[in-house]
C-alpha positions as CSV (number, residue, x, y, z in Angstrom):
1,M,-5.2,-30.1,37.1
2,R,-4.7,-26.5,38.2
3,A,-1.9,-25.0,40.2
4,G,-2.3,-22.1,42.5
5,R,0.0,-20.1,44.9
6,L,-0.4,-19.6,48.6
7,A,2.3,-17.9,50.7
8,G,4.8,-18.5,47.9
9,L,4.2,-22.2,47.7
10,A,2.8,-24.2,44.8
11,V,-0.4,-26.0,45.8
12,A,-1.9,-28.8,43.8
13,L,-5.7,-28.5,43.4
14,P,-7.9,-31.5,42.7
15,A,-9.3,-31.8,39.2
16,L,-12.9,-31.0,38.8
17,A,-15.2,-33.9,37.9
18,E,-16.5,-33.8,34.3
19,P,-19.9,-32.1,34.1
20,V,-23.0,-34.1,33.4
21,I,-24.1,-33.3,29.8
22,E,-27.4,-34.2,28.3
23,R,-27.9,-33.5,24.5
24,N,-31.0,-32.7,22.5
25,V,-33.2,-32.4,25.5
26,A,-36.8,-31.8,24.4
27,V,-38.3,-28.6,25.6
28,P,-42.0,-28.2,24.6
29,M,-43.4,-24.8,23.8
30,R,-47.0,-23.7,24.5
31,D,-48.1,-24.4,20.9
32,G,-46.7,-27.9,20.9
33,V,-43.5,-27.1,19.0
34,V,-40.5,-28.9,20.5
35,L,-37.2,-27.0,20.9
36,R,-34.0,-28.9,21.8
37,A,-31.2,-28.0,24.2
38,T,-27.9,-29.2,25.6
39,V,-27.9,-29.2,29.4
40,L,-24.6,-29.1,31.4
41,R,-24.5,-29.3,35.1
42,P,-22.1,-30.1,37.9
43,A,-21.4,-33.8,38.5
44,D,-22.0,-33.7,42.2
45,G,-25.8,-33.5,41.9
46,G,-28.1,-31.1,43.7
47,R,-30.1,-28.1,42.6
48,F,-28.3,-25.2,40.9
49,P,-29.0,-21.7,39.7
50,T,-29.5,-22.0,35.9
51,L,-28.2,-20.0,33.0
52,V,-30.0,-20.1,29.6
53,Y,-28.4,-19.3,26.2
54,R,-30.7,-19.3,23.1
55,T,-29.1,-19.1,19.7
56,P,-30.0,-19.4,15.9
57,Y,-26.3,-20.3,15.2
58,G,-26.3,-23.8,16.6
59,K,-26.1,-24.8,20.2
60,D,-23.4,-27.4,19.3
61,N,-21.3,-24.6,17.7
62,A,-21.7,-22.5,20.8
63,E,-20.6,-25.4,23.0
64,R,-17.4,-25.8,21.0
65,A,-16.6,-22.2,20.4
66,Y,-17.3,-20.5,23.8
67,S,-16.0,-21.1,27.3
68,L,-18.5,-19.3,29.5
69,H,-20.8,-22.3,29.9
70,H,-18.0,-24.5,31.0
71,R,-16.7,-21.9,33.5
72,A,-20.3,-21.5,34.7
73,V,-20.6,-25.2,35.5
74,E,-17.3,-24.9,37.4
75,R,-18.8,-22.2,39.5
76,G,-21.8,-24.3,40.3
77,Y,-24.4,-23.3,37.7
78,A,-26.5,-25.5,35.4
79,V,-26.3,-24.2,31.9
80,M,-28.8,-24.7,29.0
81,L,-27.8,-24.1,25.4
82,Q,-30.9,-24.1,23.1
83,D,-31.4,-23.9,19.4
84,V,-34.2,-21.4,18.7
85,R,-37.3,-22.3,16.8
86,G,-36.7,-23.7,13.3
87,R,-32.9,-23.9,13.7
88,Y,-30.7,-26.9,13.8
89,A,-32.1,-29.5,16.2
90,S,-35.3,-27.5,17.1
91,D,-38.6,-28.0,15.3
92,G,-40.8,-25.3,13.9
93,E,-40.3,-22.5,11.3
94,F,-37.7,-19.9,11.9
95,E,-38.6,-16.3,11.6
96,P,-36.0,-13.9,13.2
97,Y,-37.1,-12.6,16.6
98,R,-40.8,-13.3,15.9
99,H,-41.3,-16.2,18.3
100,D,-38.4,-15.5,20.7
101,G,-40.5,-13.7,23.4
102,K,-42.9,-16.5,24.1
103,D,-40.4,-19.3,23.4
104,G,-38.0,-17.6,25.8
105,F,-40.6,-17.4,28.5
106,D,-41.5,-21.1,28.1
107,T,-37.9,-22.1,28.1
108,I,-37.1,-20.1,31.2
109,A,-40.2,-21.6,33.0
110,W,-39.2,-25.1,31.9
111,A,-35.6,-24.7,33.1
112,A,-36.8,-23.3,36.5
113,A,-39.0,-26.4,37.0
114,Q,-36.3,-29.0,36.5
115,P,-35.1,-31.1,39.4
116,W,-31.5,-29.9,38.8
117,S,-32.6,-26.2,39.0
118,D,-33.1,-24.2,42.2
119,G,-35.7,-22.1,40.3
120,E,-33.4,-19.1,39.8
121,V,-32.7,-18.4,36.1
122,G,-30.3,-16.0,34.4
123,T,-29.7,-15.5,30.7
124,F,-26.7,-14.5,28.7
125,G,-25.5,-14.0,25.1
126,L,-24.4,-11.5,22.5
127,S,-26.1,-10.1,19.4
128,Y,-29.1,-12.4,18.4
129,P,-28.6,-14.3,21.7
130,G,-28.7,-10.9,23.4
131,A,-31.9,-9.7,21.7
132,V,-33.8,-12.9,22.6
133,Q,-33.1,-12.2,26.2
134,W,-34.9,-8.9,26.0
135,L,-37.8,-10.3,24.0
136,A,-38.2,-13.0,26.7
137,A,-37.8,-10.6,29.6
138,L,-40.6,-8.4,28.2
139,E,-43.0,-11.4,28.6
140,S,-42.2,-11.2,32.4
141,P,-41.2,-14.7,33.2
142,P,-41.3,-15.0,37.0
143,A,-38.1,-17.2,37.3
144,L,-35.9,-14.7,35.4
145,K,-33.7,-13.0,38.0
146,A,-30.7,-11.7,35.9
147,M,-29.8,-11.2,32.3
148,A,-26.7,-10.1,30.4
149,P,-27.8,-9.0,26.9
150,A,-24.6,-7.9,25.1
151,M,-24.2,-5.9,21.8
152,T,-27.9,-5.7,20.9
153,Y,-30.5,-3.2,20.1
154,S,-33.1,-1.0,21.9
155,T,-35.5,-0.3,19.1
156,T,-36.5,-1.7,15.7
157,R,-36.3,1.8,14.4
158,N,-32.5,1.6,14.2
159,F,-32.1,-2.1,13.8
160,F,-33.8,-3.2,10.6
161,H,-33.6,0.3,9.2
162,S,-31.6,3.3,10.5
163,G,-32.4,6.9,9.8
164,G,-35.2,5.6,7.5
165,V,-32.8,3.5,5.4
166,F,-32.7,-0.3,5.1
167,D,-29.7,-2.1,6.5
168,L,-28.1,-4.1,3.8
169,S,-26.2,-6.3,6.2
170,W,-29.4,-8.4,6.7
171,I,-28.7,-9.9,3.2
172,S,-25.3,-11.2,4.2
173,W,-26.5,-12.2,7.6
174,I,-29.2,-14.4,6.1
175,W,-26.9,-15.8,3.4
176,H,-24.1,-16.8,5.7
177,N,-25.8,-17.6,9.0
178,I,-29.3,-18.7,8.2
179,A,-29.7,-20.0,4.6
180,P,-27.4,-23.0,4.7
181,D,-29.2,-24.8,7.5
182,V,-32.6,-23.8,6.0
183,R,-31.6,-25.4,2.7
184,R,-30.4,-28.5,4.5
185,R,-33.6,-28.8,6.5
186,K,-35.9,-28.3,3.6
187,G,-33.9,-30.0,0.8
188,L,-33.5,-26.8,-1.2
189,P,-30.8,-26.3,-3.8
190,G,-27.8,-24.1,-3.0
191,P,-25.1,-23.9,-0.4
192,R,-25.7,-26.0,2.7
193,T,-22.5,-25.4,4.6
194,A,-20.7,-22.3,5.8
195,A,-17.8,-23.0,3.4
196,E,-20.1,-23.4,0.4
197,A,-22.0,-20.2,1.3
198,D,-18.7,-18.3,1.6
199,E,-17.6,-19.5,-1.8
200,A,-20.9,-18.6,-3.5
201,W,-20.9,-15.2,-1.8
202,E,-17.7,-14.3,-3.7
203,T,-19.7,-14.5,-6.9
204,L,-23.1,-13.3,-5.8
205,G,-22.5,-11.1,-2.8
206,N,-21.9,-7.7,-4.4
207,A,-24.7,-8.3,-6.9
208,M,-27.2,-9.1,-4.2
209,R,-26.3,-6.0,-2.1
210,T,-26.4,-3.6,-5.0
211,R,-29.4,-5.0,-6.9
212,L,-32.4,-2.8,-7.4
213,P,-35.2,-2.9,-6.4
214,L,-34.2,-4.3,-3.0
215,R,-36.9,-7.0,-3.0
216,D,-35.6,-8.4,-6.3
217,L,-33.7,-11.2,-4.5
218,P,-34.9,-14.6,-5.8
219,E,-31.9,-16.1,-4.0
220,L,-33.7,-15.5,-0.7
221,R,-37.3,-16.2,-1.7
222,D,-37.4,-19.8,-0.4
223,V,-35.0,-19.6,2.4
224,A,-36.1,-16.3,4.0
225,P,-39.7,-15.3,3.2
226,Y,-39.7,-12.9,6.1
227,Y,-37.2,-10.7,4.3
228,F,-39.9,-9.8,1.8
229,D,-42.3,-9.1,4.7
230,W,-39.7,-6.6,6.0
231,M,-39.6,-5.0,2.5
232,A,-43.4,-4.5,2.7
233,H,-43.2,-2.4,5.9
234,P,-41.5,1.1,5.8
235,P,-39.5,2.7,8.6
236,G,-41.7,3.8,11.5
237,D,-44.5,1.5,10.6
238,P,-46.2,0.3,13.9
239,W,-46.0,-3.2,12.4
240,W,-42.4,-3.3,13.7
241,D,-43.5,-2.9,17.3
242,W,-43.6,-6.7,17.8
243,A,-39.9,-6.6,18.4
244,E,-39.7,-3.2,20.2
245,V,-37.8,-2.9,23.5
246,R,-38.0,0.9,24.3
247,G,-40.7,2.0,26.6
248,R,-41.4,-1.5,27.9
249,Y,-38.8,-1.7,30.6
250,G,-41.3,-2.0,33.4
251,R,-42.2,-5.5,32.2
252,T,-39.1,-7.0,33.8
253,S,-37.7,-6.9,37.3
254,A,-34.6,-8.8,36.4
255,A,-31.1,-7.4,37.1
256,V,-29.6,-6.4,33.7
257,L,-26.0,-6.1,32.6
258,N,-25.9,-3.9,29.4
259,L,-22.7,-4.5,27.4
260,S,-21.4,-3.1,24.1
261,G,-18.4,-1.5,22.4
262,W,-17.9,1.9,20.7
263,H,-17.0,0.0,17.5
264,D,-19.8,-2.5,17.9
265,E,-22.5,-2.5,15.3
266,A,-23.9,1.0,15.6
267,Y,-27.2,-0.2,17.3
268,G,-25.1,-1.8,20.0
269,P,-23.7,1.1,22.1
270,E,-27.0,3.0,21.6
271,G,-28.9,-0.1,22.7
272,A,-26.8,-0.6,25.8
273,L,-27.1,3.0,26.9
274,T,-30.8,3.4,26.0
275,N,-31.8,0.2,27.7
276,F,-29.7,1.1,30.8
277,L,-31.3,4.5,31.1
278,G,-34.8,3.0,30.4
279,L,-34.3,0.6,33.3
280,V,-33.0,3.3,35.6
281,E,-36.1,5.4,34.9
282,S,-38.6,2.6,35.2
283,R,-37.1,1.7,38.6
284,R,-36.6,5.2,39.9
285,D,-38.6,4.5,43.0
286,A,-36.5,1.4,43.9
287,A,-33.6,1.5,46.3
288,D,-31.4,-0.2,43.6
289,A,-32.2,-0.1,39.9
290,R,-30.2,-3.4,39.6
291,T,-28.7,-2.5,36.2
292,E,-25.1,-1.9,35.0
293,L,-23.6,-0.4,31.8
294,V,-20.2,-1.4,30.3
295,I,-19.0,0.0,27.0
296,G,-15.5,-0.8,25.8
297,P,-13.6,0.1,22.6
298,W,-14.5,-3.2,21.0
299,I,-16.0,-4.4,17.7
300,H,-18.9,-6.9,17.5
301,G,-18.2,-10.3,19.0
302,I,-17.2,-12.0,22.2
303,A,-13.6,-12.6,21.3
304,T,-13.0,-8.8,20.8
305,I,-13.8,-8.1,24.4
306,G,-10.5,-9.7,25.3
307,S,-8.6,-7.7,22.6
308,T,-6.4,-4.6,22.9
309,R,-7.4,-3.2,19.5
310,A,-10.3,-2.4,17.2
311,G,-9.4,-2.4,13.6
312,E,-6.1,-0.5,13.2
313,R,-6.3,1.4,16.5
314,E,-4.4,0.0,19.6
315,F,-5.8,0.7,23.1
316,G,-3.4,-1.2,25.4
317,A,-4.0,-3.9,27.9
318,A,-6.5,-1.8,29.8
319,A,-9.0,-2.4,27.0
320,M,-9.1,-6.1,27.7
321,L,-11.9,-7.6,29.8
322,D,-12.6,-11.2,30.7
323,Y,-16.2,-11.6,29.3
324,D,-16.9,-14.9,31.0
325,A,-15.8,-13.5,34.4
326,L,-17.8,-10.2,33.8
327,V,-21.0,-12.1,33.2
328,L,-20.5,-14.8,35.9
329,D,-19.6,-12.2,38.5
330,F,-22.8,-10.4,37.7
331,M,-24.8,-13.6,37.9
332,D,-23.1,-14.4,41.2
333,R,-24.3,-11.1,42.7
334,H,-27.9,-11.5,41.5
335,L,-28.6,-15.2,41.4
336,R,-26.6,-16.4,44.3
337,S,-26.2,-13.3,46.5
338,A,-22.5,-13.9,46.5
339,P,-20.6,-11.5,48.7
340,T,-18.6,-10.0,45.8
341,L,-17.8,-6.3,45.6
342,A,-20.2,-4.6,43.3
343,P,-18.5,-2.5,40.6
344,P,-19.5,1.1,39.7
345,R,-22.9,1.1,37.9
346,V,-21.3,2.7,34.8
347,R,-18.0,1.7,33.2
348,V,-16.9,3.2,29.9
349,F,-13.6,3.1,28.1
350,V,-12.2,6.3,26.6
351,M,-10.3,5.8,23.4
352,G,-7.2,7.9,23.0
353,E,-7.0,8.3,26.8
354,D,-7.0,4.4,26.9
355,R,-8.5,4.1,30.3
356,W,-11.8,3.3,31.9
357,R,-14.0,6.0,33.5
358,T,-16.6,5.0,36.0
359,G,-19.6,6.4,37.9
360,D,-23.0,5.5,39.3
361,A,-25.1,7.6,37.0
362,W,-25.3,8.8,33.4
363,P,-24.0,11.2,32.2
364,L,-20.8,10.6,34.0
365,P,-19.8,13.3,36.6
366,G,-18.5,16.5,35.1
367,V,-19.8,16.0,31.5
368,V,-21.0,19.2,30.0
369,E,-22.2,20.0,26.4
370,R,-20.0,22.1,24.1
371,T,-21.0,23.2,20.6
372,L,-19.1,23.1,17.4
373,W,-20.7,25.3,14.6
374,L,-20.3,24.5,10.9
375,S,-18.6,27.4,9.2
376,A,-16.9,28.5,6.0
377,G,-13.2,27.8,6.1
378,P,-10.3,30.3,5.7
379,R,-10.0,29.5,2.0
380,P,-12.6,29.1,-0.8
381,G,-14.4,25.8,-0.7
382,A,-13.1,24.8,2.7
383,G,-15.3,24.1,5.7
384,A,-14.5,24.7,9.3
385,L,-15.9,23.9,12.8
386,A,-16.0,26.9,15.1
387,W,-16.2,26.7,18.9
388,L,-18.1,30.0,19.2
389,G,-21.1,30.9,17.2
390,A,-19.7,34.4,16.8
391,D,-16.8,33.0,14.8
392,V,-19.0,31.4,12.2
393,R,-18.4,32.5,8.6
394,P,-21.8,32.0,7.0
395,G,-22.2,30.2,3.7
396,S,-23.0,26.8,2.2
397,R,-21.2,23.8,0.8
398,S,-22.6,21.6,-2.0
399,F,-21.7,18.3,-3.4
400,A,-23.0,15.8,-6.0
401,A,-24.9,12.6,-5.1
402,D,-25.1,10.0,-7.8
403,P,-26.7,6.6,-6.9
404,Q,-24.9,5.0,-9.8
405,A,-21.5,6.1,-8.4
406,P,-22.0,6.0,-4.7
407,V,-19.5,6.7,-1.9
408,V,-18.1,3.2,-0.9
409,D,-16.6,2.3,2.4
410,S,-13.1,1.3,1.3
411,Y,-12.6,-0.7,4.5
412,A,-15.8,-2.8,4.3
413,P,-16.3,-5.4,5.6
414,A,-13.5,-4.9,8.1
415,P,-15.0,-3.4,11.3
416,G,-13.3,-1.1,13.8
417,A,-11.2,2.0,13.5
418,H,-9.4,2.7,10.2
419,D,-7.6,5.6,8.6
420,Y,-10.3,7.4,6.5
421,R,-8.1,10.4,5.5
422,A,-8.8,9.6,1.8
423,L,-12.6,10.0,2.3
424,A,-12.1,13.8,2.8
425,E,-10.4,14.1,-0.6
426,R,-13.4,13.1,-2.6
427,S,-15.3,15.7,-4.6
428,D,-18.7,14.2,-3.6
429,V,-18.4,15.0,0.1
430,A,-18.4,18.1,2.3
431,V,-15.6,18.5,5.0
432,F,-15.6,20.6,8.1
433,E,-12.9,20.6,10.7
434,T,-11.4,22.4,13.6
435,G,-7.8,23.8,13.7
436,P,-5.3,21.8,15.8
437,L,-6.6,21.7,19.3
438,T,-4.7,23.8,21.9
439,E,-5.8,21.4,24.6
440,A,-7.3,17.9,24.7
441,V,-11.1,17.5,24.3
442,T,-12.7,14.4,25.8
443,V,-16.1,13.3,24.4
444,I,-18.2,10.6,26.2
445,G,-21.7,9.7,25.2
446,R,-24.3,10.8,22.7
447,I,-23.3,13.5,20.2
448,R,-26.2,15.4,18.7
449,A,-26.1,17.1,15.3
450,E,-28.4,19.6,13.7
451,I,-27.7,20.0,10.0
452,F,-29.7,22.2,7.6
453,V,-29.7,20.7,4.1
454,S,-31.4,21.4,0.7
455,V,-31.5,19.2,-2.3
456,D,-32.6,19.8,-6.0
457,A,-34.5,16.5,-5.8
458,P,-37.4,15.0,-3.8
459,D,-35.2,13.1,-1.5
460,A,-31.6,12.4,-0.4
461,D,-29.6,10.7,2.3
462,L,-27.0,12.3,4.5
463,W,-24.2,10.5,6.4
464,L,-22.1,12.3,9.2
465,K,-18.7,10.9,9.7
466,L,-16.8,12.2,12.8
467,H,-13.0,11.6,12.7
468,D,-10.1,12.1,15.1
469,V,-7.3,13.5,12.9
470,A,-3.8,13.2,14.2
471,P,-1.0,15.6,13.3
472,D,0.4,13.0,10.8
473,G,-3.0,13.0,8.9
474,T,-4.3,9.7,10.3
475,A,-8.1,10.1,10.5
476,Y,-9.8,7.5,12.7
477,N,-13.5,6.9,12.6
478,L,-15.1,6.7,16.1
479,M,-18.2,4.4,15.5
480,S,-19.6,1.9,13.0
481,P,-21.9,2.9,10.2
482,G,-25.6,3.2,11.0
483,L,-26.7,5.8,13.4
484,D,-24.8,8.5,11.5
485,L,-27.3,8.3,8.7
486,M,-30.6,10.1,7.9
487,R,-33.0,10.0,5.0
488,A,-34.4,13.4,4.5
489,S,-37.9,12.2,3.6
490,Y,-38.0,10.2,6.9
491,R,-36.6,13.1,9.0
492,D,-39.7,12.9,11.3
493,G,-39.4,9.1,11.7
494,G,-42.1,7.8,9.3
495,P,-44.0,5.8,8.3
496,E,-45.2,8.6,6.0
497,R,-42.5,10.2,3.8
498,K,-42.1,13.9,3.5
499,P,-40.7,14.8,0.1
500,L,-38.4,17.8,-0.1
501,E,-39.1,21.0,-2.0
502,A,-36.3,21.6,-4.4
503,G,-33.8,24.1,-2.9
504,K,-35.7,24.6,0.4
505,P,-33.6,23.9,3.5
506,V,-34.9,21.4,6.1
507,L,-33.4,20.5,9.4
508,L,-32.0,17.0,9.9
509,R,-31.5,16.0,13.6
510,F,-29.1,13.2,14.5
511,E,-29.5,12.1,18.1
512,D,-27.4,8.9,18.4
513,L,-23.9,9.6,17.2
514,M,-21.9,7.9,20.0
515,T,-18.3,7.6,21.2
516,G,-15.9,7.8,24.1
517,N,-12.8,9.4,22.7
518,R,-10.1,11.8,23.8
519,F,-9.0,14.2,21.0
520,A,-5.4,15.0,22.1
521,A,-3.9,18.5,21.9
522,G,-2.7,19.0,18.3
523,H,-5.4,16.7,16.9
524,R,-8.4,18.0,14.9
525,L,-12.1,17.1,14.9
526,R,-13.2,16.4,11.3
527,L,-16.8,16.1,10.1
528,V,-17.3,14.5,6.7
529,L,-20.8,14.6,5.1
530,T,-21.5,12.1,2.4
531,P,-24.6,11.2,0.4
532,S,-24.0,7.4,0.7
533,F,-21.8,4.8,2.2
534,L,-22.1,1.4,0.5
535,P,-22.3,-1.5,1.2
536,H,-23.7,-0.9,4.6
537,F,-27.1,0.7,3.9
538,S,-29.2,1.1,0.7
539,R,-28.9,4.0,-1.7
540,N,-31.3,6.9,-2.1
541,L,-32.7,7.0,-5.7
542,H,-33.4,10.8,-5.5
543,T,-36.7,10.3,-7.3
544,G,-39.0,10.1,-4.3
545,E,-39.6,6.4,-5.0
546,S,-38.4,3.7,-2.6
547,E,-35.5,1.5,-3.7
548,T,-37.6,-1.3,-2.2
549,V,-39.8,-1.3,-5.3
550,S,-38.0,0.9,-7.9
551,S,-34.7,0.9,-9.7
552,R,-35.1,4.2,-11.5
553,S,-32.6,6.8,-10.2
554,R,-31.2,10.3,-10.8
555,S,-28.3,12.4,-9.6
556,A,-28.9,15.2,-7.2
557,R,-27.1,18.2,-5.7
558,V,-27.0,18.4,-1.9
559,T,-26.3,21.7,-0.1
560,I,-25.3,22.1,3.5
561,H,-26.3,25.5,5.0
562,F,-24.7,27.4,7.9
563,D,-25.8,30.9,8.5
564,A,-27.9,32.9,11.0
565,K,-31.1,31.3,9.8
566,H,-29.6,27.9,9.4
567,P,-27.2,27.3,12.4
568,S,-25.9,23.8,11.6
569,R,-23.9,22.4,14.6
570,L,-22.6,19.5,16.6
571,V,-23.2,19.3,20.3
572,L,-20.5,17.3,22.1
573,P,-20.8,15.8,25.6
574,T,-17.4,16.7,26.9
575,A,-15.7,15.6,30.1
576,P,-12.8,17.1,32.1
């Protein structure tokens, strides 16, 4: 029973009838494999627009954990929750993302043809359930009219690897989310429940993530053979194109809601923005591109969208959105032509300002680029960031890089904003920062960096950490680890590596540092350059060999150059 108010009077509303629920409904794929789904629909019968949610994490878990599908039924939608191929109740062999394009197409076509469907289909979901929407949409299913892929990627180039470096979080993802059900299905030894996997991880986790070579993981050999296929294909290898999204936006005409958070996994905000811009470009001749962009201050996950904080940083009530309503309002506009007021095409939250900024195009109105130049600081060994190139004090800064004593994220695995002031005190990093700002600087969007670096070894990695430093010394990070990373030998993208010549500077370009943040007057912008940042991504061995196949390593010395021939800089998209 619900209660509402009309003209100041309490009005009793009738209880909604319980929805019709069918469980483990068989959905045949084109190759004969049967996937299974839970179907929920309104009790009053009829034909309804249909929403499809596909997951590797268990459709029954989703039914218990999330509210969107129940609220969708209340609005008059049929909802289908499906286990992807090889997971839980569905048949076949699971290989992440490999079959989700064709299986998604077949599932959407099946849903549209059911007697309870009006033939209009939308999709929703976050992370893996977001990625599968894109993979299905690229197969051009005719019935797909709207999709809401949240917190997912735009390219395999910064999803499995980033900056040419392998993402170690795949190991924990497989161990916790995938392996237990695989062991149960196949009768394999080892943890078969989430609790058992968590307990075993306490003993094995650190060893698995730090073991060299990377492919030396017998713990995953039987449960995730695809992991070893990934190890066989370097960054930039065209082999990865089977899961690529970029450049293929013309394959779908569906309306698309792109959603992420500044503290989402690093591929998330980049994916949302890149996919939004790709759709706008591919539909430039249309009267309406039918795509929206929403980026909040959040970390990865549905629950965080209704939170006021990310990590240690508080943003206030304005940061909270109702995820269910956001998605369902979008579906109403595009599946039911509901007469709802369309929001601005672009909505992004500015941290520090703690409010939303909106517009109908990207970049937002008034955004202009400003450059910060790396410079020698006012005292020996210090680094500075200068607003004018004429103020640069030329020089260089060097630091040690030792794979056996890497820089470790002291806050891992806790996501979100944290106080990283201690990172700047290490001897194996280089720090550059502005003086206290005389007026606020608001940055919204992609930050570009051009850093000239030389190394006394065939290869090295470089991480760029941009922090908002308050007068009391608090130094908040502005994004999650990932797109602030570059392997020098993969500076041109791969798949071929380009070893360094000892002592010869090369230019490393970072294109996808991203944030929406107001640096208040009195604050400082700090850039911390590090050679590693475990446990997020793998280490560079500095030998020229890949850590995929080798365990031999050596220390190296990394030098950052900033002079007339080597103008290292940050380019900030600033807003008034």
